[in-house]
C-alpha positions as a Python dict, from the first residue, in 0.01 Angstrom:
ca = {
    (1, 'M'): (0, 0, 0),
    (2, 'D'): (-106, 371, 64),
    (3, 'I'): (-287, 590, -174),
    (4, 'K'): (-35, 683, -365),
    (5, 'G'): (61, 348, -408),
    (6, 'I'): (-239, 264, -565),
    (7, 'F'): (-238, 505, -814),
    (8, 'D'): (158, 484, -872),
    (9, 'K'): (2, 155, -1002),
    (10, 'L'): (-345, 283, -1190),
    (11, 'L'): (-153, 484, -1425),
    (12, 'P'): (51, 230, -1608),
    (13, 'I'): (-311, -8, -1659),
    (14, 'L'): (-522, 292, -1748),
    (15, 'P'): (-398, 283, -2191),
    (16, 'I'): (-477, -47, -2119),
    (17, 'A'): (-839, -26, -1947),
    (18, 'L'): (-934, 202, -2226),
    (19, 'I'): (-791, -20, -2532),
    (20, 'V'): (-1001, -257, -2385),
    (21, 'A'): (-1289, -40, -2335),
    (22, 'V'): (-1260, 89, -2684),
    (23, 'V'): (-1265, -261, -2815),
    (24, 'I'): (-1552, -361, -2630),
    (25, 'I'): (-1765, -93, -2663),
    (26, 'G'): (-1677, -130, -3073),
    (27, 'I'): (-1792, -455, -3068),
    (28, 'T'): (-2102, -354, -2917),
    (29, 'Y'): (-2159, -83, -3152),
    (30, 'L'): (-2163, -309, -3408),
    (31, 'S'): (-2370, -550, -3306),
    (32, 'Y'): (-2586, -266, -3174),
    (33, 'T'): (-2582, -150, -3561),
    (34, 'L'): (-2697, -500, -3687),
    (35, 'Y'): (-2963, -499, -3491),
    (36, 'R'): (-3112, -226, -3576),
    (37, 'K'): (-3054, -319, -3938),
    (38, 'R'): (-3217, -601, -3828),
    (39, 'G'): (-3553, -398, -3737),
    (40, 'G'): (-3465, -345, -3398),
    (41, 'S'): (-3707, -166, -3193),
    (42, 'K'): (-3470, -52, -2867),
    (43, 'K'): (-3265, 246, -2943),
    (44, 'A'): (-2997, 341, -2723),
    (45, 'T'): (-2871, 693, -2654),
    (46, 'L'): (-2528, 844, -2616),
    (47, 'S'): (-2531, 859, -2255),
    (48, 'Q'): (-2568, 476, -2272),
    (49, 'F'): (-2259, 396, -2501),
    (50, 'S'): (-2083, 669, -2273),
    (51, 'A'): (-2166, 497, -1947),
    (52, 'L'): (-2128, 149, -2123),
    (53, 'F'): (-1779, 235, -2210),
    (54, 'L'): (-1650, 392, -1899),
    (55, 'L'): (-1799, 76, -1714),
    (56, 'F'): (-1587, -162, -1915),
    (57, 'G'): (-1272, 37, -1853),
    (58, 'W'): (-1315, 57, -1485),
    (59, 'F'): (-1406, -260, -1486),
    (60, 'V'): (-1071, -355, -1590),
    (61, 'V'): (-897, -132, -1379),
    (62, 'V'): (-1087, -301, -1066),
    (63, 'M'): (-991, -645, -1175),
    (64, 'V'): (-619, -546, -1238),
    (65, 'L'): (-608, -360, -922),
    (66, 'T'): (-790, -627, -699),
    (67, 'T'): (-662, -961, -874),
    (68, 'F'): (-429, -928, -1167),
    (69, 'S'): (-160, -740, -992),
    (70, 'R'): (-113, -985, -760),
    (71, 'G'): (63, -1339, -719),
    (72, 'A'): (-133, -1676, -665),
    (73, 'N'): (27, -1656, -284),
    (74, 'F'): (-332, -1666, -114),
    (75, 'E'): (-446, -2055, 14),
    (76, 'G'): (-802, -1987, -5),
    (77, 'W'): (-818, -1723, 282),
    (78, 'V'): (-1179, -1612, 387),
    (79, 'N'): (-1248, -1307, 689),
    (80, 'F'): (-1609, -1336, 759),
    (81, 'R'): (-1578, -1110, 1058),
    (82, 'L'): (-1746, -754, 954),
    (83, 'F'): (-1560, -471, 1095),
    (84, 'S'): (-1202, -630, 1156),
    (85, 'D'): (-1040, -400, 925),
    (86, 'Y'): (-1178, -150, 1169),
    (87, 'I'): (-1009, -287, 1498),
    (88, 'N'): (-714, -347, 1297),
    (89, 'A'): (-688, -2, 1181),
    (90, 'W'): (-752, 133, 1541),
    (91, 'N'): (-524, -144, 1692),
    (92, 'Q'): (-240, -38, 1437),
    (93, 'W'): (-309, 345, 1444),
    (94, 'S'): (-270, 303, 1091),
    (95, 'L'): (-314, 537, 801),
    (96, 'S'): (-232, 318, 545),
    (97, 'E'): (-538, 128, 677),
    (98, 'L'): (-800, 376, 711),
    (99, 'Q'): (-667, 481, 334),
    (100, 'L'): (-766, 166, 230),
    (101, 'I'): (-1096, 112, 345),
    (102, 'I'): (-1169, 464, 202),
    (103, 'F'): (-1005, 338, -145),
    (104, 'N'): (-1293, 37, -137),
    (105, 'M'): (-1546, 218, -76),
    (106, 'L'): (-1432, 480, -380),
    (107, 'M'): (-1294, 231, -617),
    (108, 'F'): (-1685, 113, -653),
    (109, 'A'): (-1855, 468, -658),
    (110, 'P'): (-1826, 453, -1071),
    (111, 'L'): (-2038, 151, -1083),
    (112, 'G'): (-2298, 386, -859),
    (113, 'F'): (-2237, 690, -1075),
    (114, 'L'): (-2264, 524, -1421),
    (115, 'L'): (-2520, 244, -1409),
    (116, 'P'): (-2833, 487, -1367),
    (117, 'L'): (-2722, 603, -1701),
    (118, 'L'): (-2764, 287, -1871),
    (119, 'G'): (-3168, 303, -1823),
    (120, 'K'): (-3442, 310, -1615),
    (121, 'R'): (-3432, -17, -1408),
    (122, 'T'): (-3116, 122, -1317),
    (123, 'H'): (-3294, 449, -1146),
    (124, 'R'): (-3379, 267, -824),
    (125, 'I'): (-3166, 162, -557),
    (126, 'V'): (-3273, -191, -541),
    (127, 'P'): (-3111, -319, -867),
    (128, 'I'): (-2828, -106, -792),
    (129, 'L'): (-2753, -273, -465),
    (130, 'L'): (-2834, -642, -661),
    (131, 'I'): (-2581, -519, -908),
    (132, 'S'): (-2347, -414, -701),
    (133, 'L'): (-2324, -722, -461),
    (134, 'T'): (-2329, -950, -789),
    (135, 'V'): (-1972, -772, -886),
    (136, 'T'): (-1783, -777, -571),
    (137, 'L'): (-1911, -1096, -455),
    (138, 'S'): (-1785, -1221, -828),
    (139, 'I'): (-1429, -1040, -782),
    (140, 'E'): (-1403, -1173, -412),
    (141, 'F'): (-1486, -1553, -571),
    (142, 'F'): (-1241, -1506, -835),
    (143, 'Q'): (-980, -1371, -624),
    (144, 'M'): (-1020, -1665, -377),
    (145, 'F'): (-1018, -1980, -611),
    (146, 'T'): (-700, -1831, -825),
    (147, 'R'): (-496, -1750, -492),
    (148, 'R'): (-442, -1385, -593),
    (149, 'G'): (-610, -1239, -292),
    (150, 'I'): (-841, -1315, 10),
    (151, 'F'): (-1263, -1361, -1),
    (152, 'E'): (-1282, -1073, 315),
    (153, 'L'): (-1723, -932, 377),
    (154, 'N'): (-1547, -640, 481),
    (155, 'D'): (-1457, -549, 115),
    (156, 'I'): (-1796, -691, 41),
    (157, 'L'): (-1954, -409, 255),
    (158, 'H'): (-1714, -95, 191),
    (159, 'N'): (-1744, -189, -212),
    (160, 'T'): (-2128, -203, -197),
    (161, 'I'): (-2129, 125, 21),
    (162, 'G'): (-1928, 317, -211),
    (163, 'S'): (-2145, 199, -515),
    (164, 'I'): (-2420, 335, -295),
    (165, 'A'): (-2275, 633, -251),
    (166, 'G'): (-2241, 695, -628),
    (167, 'Y'): (-2585, 639, -708),
    (168, 'L'): (-2713, 848, -466),
    (169, 'L'): (-2458, 1171, -643),
    (170, 'M'): (-2600, 1034, -967),
    (171, 'S'): (-2960, 1076, -832),
    (172, 'A'): (-2886, 1398, -705),
    (173, 'I'): (-2742, 1512, -1029),
    (174, 'Q'): (-3012, 1390, -1218),
    (175, 'D'): (-3279, 1561, -960),
    (176, 'V'): (-3095, 1926, -1057),
    (177, 'V'): (-3122, 1861, -1416),
    (178, 'V'): (-3486, 1752, -1432),
    (179, 'H'): (-3636, 1996, -1168),
    (180, 'R'): (-3363, 2259, -1279),
    (181, 'K'): (-3287, 2378, -895),
    (182, 'V'): (-3107, 2203, -599),
    (183, 'K'): (-3291, 2026, -380),
    (184, 'A'): (-3191, 1973, 7),
    (185, 'Q'): (-3335, 1650, 12),
    (186, 'S'): (-3109, 1526, -277),
    (187, 'L'): (-2772, 1679, -141),
    (188, 'S'): (-2866, 1530, 187),
    (189, 'K'): (-2895, 1188, 39),
    (190, 'A'): (-2613, 1245, -234),
    (191, 'F'): (-2394, 1358, 94),
    (192, 'C'): (-2484, 1111, 404),
    (193, 'I'): (-2230, 832, 325),
    (194, 'P'): (-1930, 1067, 298),
    (195, 'L'): (-2029, 1268, 612),
    (196, 'V'): (-2069, 916, 833),
    (197, 'F'): (-1736, 827, 741),
    (198, 'T'): (-1603, 1153, 813),
    (199, 'L'): (-1776, 1162, 1161),
    (200, 'L'): (-1652, 802, 1222),
    (201, 'F'): (-1242, 881, 1117),
    (202, 'T'): (-1313, 1217, 1322),
    (203, 'G'): (-1475, 1087, 1611),
    (204, 'A'): (-1166, 829, 1635),
    (205, 'M'): (-930, 1045, 1634),
    (206, 'V'): (-1049, 1282, 1841),
    (207, 'V'): (-1078, 955, 2131),
    (208, 'Y'): (-725, 868, 2014),
    (209, 'H'): (-577, 1213, 2062),
    (210, 'S'): (-758, 1256, 2349),
    (211, 'K'): (-578, 937, 2542),
    (212, 'E'): (-236, 990, 2750),
    (213, 'L'): (-101, 654, 2580),
    (214, 'G'): (-132, 479, 2275),
    (215, 'N'): (-257, 212, 2117),
    (216, 'L'): (-116, -137, 2088),
    (217, 'S'): (-50, -378, 1746),
    (218, 'I'): (-33, -648, 1992),
    (219, 'R'): (-402, -648, 2059),
    (220, 'P'): (-559, -894, 1825),
    (221, 'V'): (-854, -799, 1590),
    (222, 'Y'): (-1061, -1122, 1722),
    (223, 'S'): (-1042, -1361, 1986),
    (224, 'Q'): (-974, -1744, 1978),
    (225, 'N'): (-1229, -1945, 2043),
    (226, 'M'): (-1033, -2136, 2382),
    (227, 'N'): (-1363, -2362, 2423),
    (228, 'Q'): (-1164, -2604, 2184),
    (229, 'V'): (-813, -2548, 2279),
    (230, 'E'): (-692, -2758, 2610),
    (231, 'V'): (-426, -2507, 2823),
    (232, 'V'): (-198, -2697, 3005),
    (233, 'L'): (6, -2446, 3275),
    (234, 'N'): (344, -2527, 3371),
    (235, 'T'): (461, -2240, 3591),
    (236, 'E'): (355, -2059, 3929),
    (237, 'L'): (177, -1699, 3851),
    (238, 'E'): (167, -1392, 4100),
    (239, 'T'): (-131, -1268, 4165),
    (240, 'D'): (7, -936, 4299),
    (241, 'G'): (58, -648, 4066),
    (242, 'D'): (302, -423, 4067),
    (243, 'T'): (421, -66, 3979),
    (244, 'V'): (684, -11, 3693),
    (245, 'S'): (809, 266, 3501),
    (246, 'L'): (695, 350, 3156),
    (247, 'Y'): (902, 540, 2894),
    (248, 'Y'): (883, 750, 2558),
    (249, 'N'): (1051, 734, 2270),
    (250, 'D'): (986, 1032, 2027),
    (251, 'Q'): (1171, 850, 1710),
    (252, 'I'): (843, 624, 1688),
    (253, 'H'): (630, 750, 1402),
    (254, 'N'): (786, 1084, 1383),
    (255, 'I'): (811, 1166, 1007),
    (256, 'E'): (995, 1493, 1125),
    (257, 'Y'): (1264, 1247, 1276),
    (258, 'A'): (1271, 1051, 958),
    (259, 'N'): (1335, 1377, 757),
    (260, 'N'): (1581, 1491, 1008),
    (261, 'I'): (1770, 1186, 939),
    (262, 'A'): (1735, 1156, 518),
    (263, 'D'): (1877, 1545, 557),
    (264, 'L'): (2214, 1451, 765),
    (265, 'L'): (2255, 1142, 493),
    (266, 'Q'): (2223, 1361, 211),
    (267, 'S'): (2432, 1614, 333),
    (268, 'S'): (2685, 1384, 518),
    (269, 'F'): (2766, 1203, 178),
    (270, 'N'): (2659, 1417, -63),
    (271, 'L'): (2324, 1266, -178),
    (272, 'S'): (2021, 1391, -345),
    (273, 'Q'): (1706, 1354, -322),
    (274, 'K'): (1519, 1137, -622),
    (275, 'G'): (1136, 1222, -630),
    (276, 'S'): (883, 1193, -371),
    (277, 'T'): (857, 962, -56),
    (278, 'R'): (728, 674, -53),
    (279, 'I'): (448, 492, 148),
    (280, 'D'): (468, 62, 223),
    (281, 'G'): (249, 21, 496),
    (282, 'Y'): (472, 155, 827),
    (283, 'N'): (780, 210, 574),
    (284, 'R'): (857, 549, 428),
    (285, 'I'): (1090, 546, 155),
    (286, 'W'): (1355, 772, 26),
    (287, 'S'): (1528, 709, -295),
    (288, 'L'): (1903, 936, -310),
    (289, 'L'): (2130, 985, -587),
    (290, 'D'): (2525, 1009, -554),
    (291, 'N'): (2701, 1176, -771),
    (292, 'S'): (2770, 896, -991),
    (293, 'G'): (2385, 868, -1058),
    (294, 'N'): (2371, 536, -852),
    (295, 'E'): (2073, 436, -646),
    (296, 'L'): (2062, 433, -254),
    (297, 'I'): (1754, 355, -20),
    (298, 'F'): (1671, 527, 304),
    (299, 'N'): (1370, 340, 521),
    (300, 'Y'): (1237, 449, 758),
    (301, 'N'): (977, 200, 972),
    (302, 'S'): (758, 399, 1146),
    (303, 'K'): (619, 128, 1414),
    (304, 'D'): (905, 91, 1564),
    (305, 'G'): (1144, 361, 1471),
    (306, 'T'): (1425, 170, 1316),
    (307, 'W'): (1553, 275, 980),
    (308, 'G'): (1838, 143, 731),
    (309, 'F'): (2013, 340, 447),
    (310, 'Y'): (2175, 102, 154),
    (311, 'T'): (2282, 64, -150),
    (312, 'E'): (2113, -152, -447),
    (313, 'S'): (2443, -249, -592),
    (314, 'N'): (2476, -607, -441),
    (315, 'E'): (2857, -545, -327),
    (316, 'T'): (3014, -764, -131),
    (317, 'V'): (3270, -706, 76),
    (318, 'Y'): (3443, -944, 347),
    (319, 'M'): (3806, -784, 553),
    (320, 'A'): (4048, -900, 782),
    (321, 'Q'): (3978, -778, 1145),
    (322, 'E'): (4252, -511, 1102),
    (323, 'D'): (4081, -370, 843),
    (324, 'L'): (3747, -380, 998),
    (325, 'N'): (3857, -188, 1287),
    (326, 'S'): (4023, 77, 1100),
    (327, 'Y'): (3721, 186, 969),
    (328, 'R'): (3580, 216, 1335),
    (329, 'K'): (3743, 549, 1399),
    (330, 'F'): (3606, 718, 1094),
    (331, 'Y'): (3237, 570, 1166),
    (332, 'E'): (3223, 680, 1522),
    (333, 'K'): (3335, 981, 1497),
    (334, 'W'): (3047, 1072, 1252),
    (335, 'L'): (2781, 899, 1440),
    (336, 'L'): (2885, 1057, 1741),
    (337, 'S'): (2896, 1382, 1618),
    (338, 'S'): (2545, 1301, 1413),
    (339, 'E'): (2453, 1179, 1761),
    (340, 'L'): (2350, 887, 1661),
    (341, 'L'): (2584, 690, 1892),
    (342, 'P'): (2529, 687, 2255),
    (343, 'K'): (2840, 667, 2492),
    (344, 'G'): (2913, 392, 2660),
    (345, 'A'): (2758, 138, 2321),
    (346, 'I'): (2998, -161, 2295),
    (347, 'F'): (3143, -216, 1981),
    (348, 'S'): (3238, -525, 1797),
    (349, 'T'): (3258, -699, 1447),
    (350, 'Q'): (3078, -884, 1290),
    (351, 'D'): (3067, -1175, 990),
    (352, 'D'): (3378, -1035, 856),
    (353, 'N'): (3187, -720, 709),
    (354, 'T'): (3010, -516, 961),
    (355, 'L'): (3078, -290, 1280),
    (356, 'R'): (2871, -325, 1561),
    (357, 'W'): (2755, -116, 1812),
    (358, 'D'): (2502, -286, 2122),
    (359, 'M'): (2345, -95, 2426),
    (360, 'K'): (2195, -360, 2663),
    (361, 'Q'): (1966, -302, 2980),
    (362, 'S'): (1795, -569, 3205),
    (363, 'I'): (1417, -550, 3273),
    (364, 'K'): (1486, -560, 3614),
    (365, 'K'): (1708, -208, 3539),
    (366, 'I'): (1412, -96, 3296),
    (367, 'A'): (1109, -135, 3526),
    (368, 'F'): (1228, -26, 3830),
    (369, 'E'): (1537, 208, 3814),
    (370, 'D'): (1287, 544, 3689),
    (371, 'K'): (1575, 654, 3456),
    (372, 'D'): (1625, 719, 3066),
    (373, 'F'): (1788, 491, 2900),
    (374, 'F'): (1982, 391, 2549),
    (375, 'E'): (1882, 67, 2404),
    (376, 'G'): (1983, -132, 2050),
    (377, 'L'): (2210, -160, 1812),
    (378, 'I'): (2391, -38, 1514),
    (379, 'M'): (2508, -205, 1243),
    (380, 'L'): (2698, -60, 964),
    (381, 'I'): (2875, -240, 651),
    (382, 'P'): (3194, 20, 526),
    (383, 'S'): (3267, 50, 169),
    (384, 'Q'): (3660, -12, 52),
    (385, 'N'): (3581, 262, -233),
    (386, 'N'): (3490, 573, -30),
    (387, 'H'): (3348, 659, 269),
    (388, 'M'): (2952, 595, 233),
    (389, 'P'): (2858, 284, 367),
    (390, 'I'): (2726, -2, 179),
    (391, 'D'): (2444, -55, 450),
    (392, 'V'): (2331, 90, 779),
    (393, 'F'): (2059, -91, 980),
    (394, 'Y'): (1976, 202, 1294),
    (395, 'D'): (1786, 47, 1588),
    (396, 'M'): (1928, 244, 1893),
    (397, 'K'): (1657, 428, 2091),
    (398, 'E'): (1655, 684, 2392),
    (399, 'N'): (1382, 624, 2637),
    (400, 'E'): (1298, 862, 2830),
    (401, 'F'): (1151, 836, 3113),
    (402, 'V'): (795, 910, 3187),
    (403, 'K'): (633, 805, 3535),
    (404, 'D'): (542, 518, 3730),
    (405, 'V'): (256, 330, 3619),
    (406, 'N'): (31, 13, 3786),
    (407, 'I'): (9, -266, 3608),
    (408, 'I'): (-189, -616, 3630),
    (409, 'S'): (-94, -960, 3812),
    (410, 'P'): (57, -1215, 3590),
    (411, 'S'): (-240, -1436, 3726),
    (412, 'K'): (-456, -1167, 3565),
    (413, 'A'): (-306, -1146, 3242),
    (414, 'Y'): (-311, -1500, 3244),
    (415, 'E'): (-674, -1464, 3260),
    (416, 'E'): (-667, -1314, 2931),
    (417, 'I'): (-483, -1607, 2696),
    (418, 'L'): (-815, -1794, 2904),
    (419, 'K'): (-1050, -1542, 2696),
    (420, 'G'): (-824, -1594, 2382),
    (421, 'K'): (-740, -1241, 2395),
    (422, 'F'): (-385, -1277, 2218),
    (423, 'Y'): (-283, -1279, 1877),
    (424, 'I'): (-142, -1551, 1722),
    (425, 'Y'): (-26, -1584, 1299),
    (426, 'N'): (-245, -1946, 1288),
    (427, 'N'): (-610, -1961, 1417),
    (428, 'L'): (-632, -2241, 1725),
    (429, 'N'): (-817, -2510, 1589),
    (430, 'D'): (-1038, -2826, 1813),
    (431, 'G'): (-843, -3047, 1983),
    (432, 'D'): (-560, -2818, 1947),
    (433, 'K'): (-327, -2803, 2314),
    (434, 'L'): (-176, -2491, 2456),
    (435, 'I'): (144, -2538, 2713),
    (436, 'I'): (265, -2232, 2901),
    (437, 'N'): (552, -2304, 3034),
    (438, 'D'): (692, -1969, 3146),
    (439, 'Y'): (625, -1553, 3183),
    (440, 'E'): (840, -1271, 3232),
    (441, 'L'): (781, -903, 3226),
    (442, 'D'): (885, -733, 2895),
    (443, 'Y'): (863, -365, 2689),
    (444, 'T'): (671, -279, 2375),
    (445, 'Y'): (657, 8, 2190),
    (446, 'D'): (279, 147, 2134),
    (447, 'S'): (137, 399, 1837),
    (448, 'K'): (221, 695, 2015),
    (449, 'G'): (603, 590, 2109),
    (450, 'Y'): (564, 511, 2460),
    (451, 'Y'): (713, 192, 2582),
    (452, 'Q'): (468, 21, 2746),
    (453, 'P'): (544, -288, 3020),
    (454, 'V'): (361, -625, 2885),
    (455, 'Y'): (342, -974, 2982),
    (456, 'R'): (515, -1228, 2744),
    (457, 'F'): (398, -1581, 2823),
    (458, 'T'): (562, -1836, 2649),
    (459, 'G'): (507, -2220, 2562),
    (460, 'L'): (427, -2495, 2299),
    (461, 'V'): (81, -2496, 2055),
    (462, 'N'): (75, -2873, 1947),
    (463, 'D'): (462, -2884, 1984),
    (464, 'Q'): (555, -2615, 1818),
    (465, 'H'): (683, -2260, 1980),
    (466, 'W'): (436, -1987, 2089),
    (467, 'E'): (449, -1703, 2238),
    (468, 'A'): (227, -1382, 2321),
    (469, 'L'): (270, -1063, 2449),
    (470, 'I'): (-26, -924, 2698),
    (471, 'P'): (-101, -579, 2785),
    (472, 'A'): (-20, -452, 3172),
    (473, 'V'): (-87, -144, 3218),
    (474, 'I'): (-416, -55, 3407),
    (475, 'N'): (-621, 204, 3222),
}
């Protein structure tokens, strides 16, 4: 979820958070009043009550965002690997991942900002640190035991850093109020944490954009422990590398391309956009309306450049073969005029309701012919009521030849397997047996849209299918 999605979820719960905070602060005020009437000597100021009110509201919002807005879908998962989210964000080159890192810090900044207003005991950094750790640890444990989240050290780190950043900002403000002037030392403390992360993310962007090729999401966040795994190799591996083709596709991570497709759909079928574009992970989502007010969805996946266009009417269509063929002429004309259908695509029908066009290339041709090529498929379900399709899935890509690149040998790629440098959904455990039966040259897209050669290893893990992609380009 991106920042916009978080705020979309946050806005509806703000009234609830305020009501809960009002109720709790009312109970607290009544208790305080009774305490004073019975001779209590300690006084509470308006700023303390205000800070307490805001802290209660903040806590309700945080609990809803981090816990109660989720289903109990997690089986006590834990992640004790610090900075794994940075590595994942780098490998994926994901803006959403970076936003979540920042949001986890911003989410706890109000805690550190408001605590110094409660009293002298919270004017120092050590109590702020201890309180922040206690709160974030409690939330993480609650998430784990209710299966509504993952216990992550990264969240604890970023929540605590955010709270300290809020405390330093409040300390700078209090210094200005007390001394009636701005101190450079206080300002430097207030902005040191934001400055560090600004430099960190800016440096990452400079390094990323200075590289020719993009990052590969197939790289693992951390290596598997292969000392506890038995590895059996059932195939021969070549020891020499090779020189193969590198390609580029401009549909990958290209929002301008997605906007152009959205405009094409709107002009082709007389649609209008509803609201702004939403972001969900790699997906960019447009809500479109037809003349009757029916909603349609255009969804672009920036990671692989595919897109879908579909209605939410759940309309089911079955047609005779001759009826499907009758729709072919219209939709082929539209696809060709929109430059979406390459010449030579093979037409077929599927499932008694789908028009399909395919373009396939052999790996040998891709790797060694050094020519631009189309590859992929288009699937379209026509509507019987009008020319607007019920469903379109578009995965047709034009890959432009860039240059030849040197790649490592299969035996070198196998060494990466032995080091545990491959992605697997469930981690390997002590006593597992990995059997590697075969390998082949393959291709995958990186974060800049380059179609890079990789090695695909296949086999079994404890008699279950296993495969892994290993980067092949020599850097």
